[in-house]
N, C-alpha and C positions, 0 to 999 in steps of 0.2 A: 318723790320722784321716782318714775318708773324704768325700766330698762332701756325702752326705747328714744327715751329723753335725750340720750348720750349718741343716739346714731346717726352721726353726720357720714353718710355713707351714699354710694350711688352717684346719680347727679347732684345731689344737696349742696356739697360743698361749691361745685361751678354756681349754681344759682345763689349761693348767700353770698358767693365773691361777686358776681356781676351785680345782682339786686340789692341784698342786704345791707352790702358794706357802704355803697354810696347813699343809700338811704337811710339807715340809723344810726351806723359806725363808727362812720370816717369824723363828724366832728369833735366826738367824743376821743378819738384815737389821737387827733390834734391837739384836744386840751389835757391829755393824758402825759403825752409827748412833752408838752410846754412844761409840765409841773414836774416830768423828770430831770428835764433840762435845767431847770431852777435847782435842784439838788448839787447838781455837777457831778456825777458818777463817774468812775473810771471805770468799772465793772457791773453790768446790767442784766440780769436774767429777767426773762418775760416767761410767765407759764401761762398756759391756755391759749397760746397765741393763734390758735384758730389759721385763720386764710393769710395772718399778716398784715392787717391795716395797721394796727400799733408798732410792730417792728419796722414798717416801712414810714411811718412819723417819725420815729426815734431816728433812725437812720438819716433823715433829711435836717432833723433839727440837732442832733448830738455831734460834739467835734469826731472827726474823723478816726483819734486815736481811742476811742471807747470802746470796749469790749462788748460784743452783744450777744448773749446766749439768748437763742427763742426755743422754747420747749411748748409741745401741746402733747396729748394723750394718744389723739387721733390721726394716724397715720394718713388716710389723705386729705384733711383740712392742711394738717404739714406738708403735703406734697405740692397743694396748689400754691400756699407760701413760699416756697424755694422757687418755684418756677417763676414765681412773681419779681423775686428779690433775689436775684445771683449776685449778691455782695460778700467777698472774700473776708470782711470783718465781721462775718455775723455765723455762729455756729447753730446750725440746725440740731434739735436733739428730741426723739420720741421719749417722752418721760411723763410720769403720774405727778402732779403735785403735793402727792399725801406721801409720796415715796421720793425724793429729788436724788439722782444721782450725783451730789456735789458734795464736797469737803466743807465743814462749817466754816462760818464765816468766809466764803468764798465771794462774796458780793456785796455791794455798796446800796445798792435799789434791787427792789423786785417789785416787778410790776404784772398787773393783771387786769385786763380789759374783758368786762362779762365773763368771768369764768367761775367765780366764787360761788355762783348760784348753782353750779353742775357737782360742787365738792362733796360727797358720800358724808365726808366729816368735815366741816369747814375748821373746827377748832384745829384737827391735825393739820390741814393744809396751812394754816396761817402758823403754826408751831414749827413745821416745815421750811416756811419763808425766812421767818424768826432765828433757825438753825443755820441758814445758809449766809446770813445776813451779817457783815461785818458789824461788833459794836456801833450803837449810834447811827446805825442804818435804815435805809425806810422802806417801808411797804407802800407802795400807791395802787388802789383798785378803784374799780367802779361798778354799779350792781343800778339793774332799773329799779327804779322807783314802783308803785303798785301799777298796774294795769289801766287802771282809769286816767292816769297821768299820763297816758301814753297813746295817743288817740288812733292812730292806725292799726297797731294790732289789736287794740280794745274792739275797734270795730270789726275785724277780720272774724275774732273771737264770737261776737255776738252773733256776727252772719253765719258760721257754722253750729252756733246752738240751736238754729232755726232751720240747720239743714238735718242735723241728727240730734232731734230734740229729746230723744230718750237716752242717748248717751253721747254728750258733745266733748270734741277733743278740749282738752283743757290742758295742753302742752304749754301754750304761753303765759295762762296765769298761773299755773303748777310751778314753773321752775324757772323761765327767764324773768317773770315778774314777782317769784315767789319768796323774793329774802330782800325784803327791803323797812323792815322793822329796825331803826337808826339805834335803838337800846338793845337788843338783840345783836346787830353787828358789832357794838361796844364790847358788849360781856365776850361775845366769841373772841374777840381780838384779846381783850385782859385777861381770858384765861388761857390763851395762848402766851402772853408774856410780855404782849405790848404797851408801849405807854404812848402818851401825846396822842392822841385817837383824834380826830378830825373827820366829820361827815359834812358833808357839804351839800345839797340840792343843786344842779344845772340843768337850766332847761336849753333846748335848740329848737331848731325848727327841721321837721322832716320835708322835704319835697320832692314829689315825683312828677315824671310828664304825663301821665295819666294814672287813672283807678286801677290799668292792667298790673304795672309794674308793682305796686306792695300787696295786690292780691297773691301774685304767683309767688313774690320774695317769700310769703308768712306760710303759705298752703306749700310751695313745693322747695324751699328752700332752708326750711327747719327741720325737725323730728317731727313737728306737727305733720309730716306730710305721710310718714308712718302709720300715725291714728288716724287720718282721712283714708286712706286705703285700706286697713284693717276693717272698716267700717262697711266697706263693700260699697252697695248703691246710693245714691248716686253716681258715686267715682270720682276721684282727684280732680276732674276738668272740669265738672259741673259744679262739685265745692269752692272750688278756684274761681267761676264765673258768678257764684252767688256771691263772694266775698268782693267781688270788681264792684256788682252792683252796688253791693251797701254801700262800701267807699264812694261811688257815684252819687248815689242819695245822699249822704253826709256832706261831702267835700265839691261836689260839682264831676263836670266829664272831662274837663281839660287838665291840665296842670292842678295839681294838688297840694297842700301842704298842711300839715297838722303838729301840735306841740308834741314832743317827747322829752320825758326828765327820767336822769340818772341821778344815783347817789355815787359821788366823788370821795374816796375814803384816803387817809394818810396816817399811817402810825409807824412810829418809832421803836426801832428793836433798843434795848437796854444797853447802856454802855459794860 
């Protein structure tokens, strides 16, 4: 990971929420919220909450008396989340998942949607989750599978490799899709003290009204934007146009759809 991989700044949070959330994040948020509801927590902590798609799904699926604490390291993302869900039962906190500002055994469930890939030390992040979990509490999170199993970002990344052949932007493959080794995930969780570890591949279909939306979403609504802008000519808009053309060539010019695949992980804190 490079420093810009965590730079969700400027207009990125707004584009992320408007385009990426319905494109790829919403179905997994509903899935994760349903799994959390099955556990039946009284106290839920969400780390790396982003713009709040999982928080909203949990607020809709969990009983009204469940206390929800939603955190993110990135204040601009959290600001978008808070504006979209002014729910008094939700406590919003800026917090580092690797140094959580909560007492031991404070929560029944810790959840994290597509955040573990960004942890600079994943074992430490998992260990922090275990620390704040009550004995027998559950950690539930998801990560993207390899980029080749996710057709829209794979197509965009291939297009950008043509635009910048000598130094292609690698953000999508390097970070969002860079932590998909199931044995490594299990090993990291075991090193952090978790037991009863399960890793499940879950497929969904990503749908967009035209190729333009996913092109803008990935090129301008993720930290890949900084990579593109740093490379200069032909520039962000031209690179986005090339990504749009590649998507249209592969999936068609009207409404399009492509496979997305994530790994959904469950682990238990020791009694």
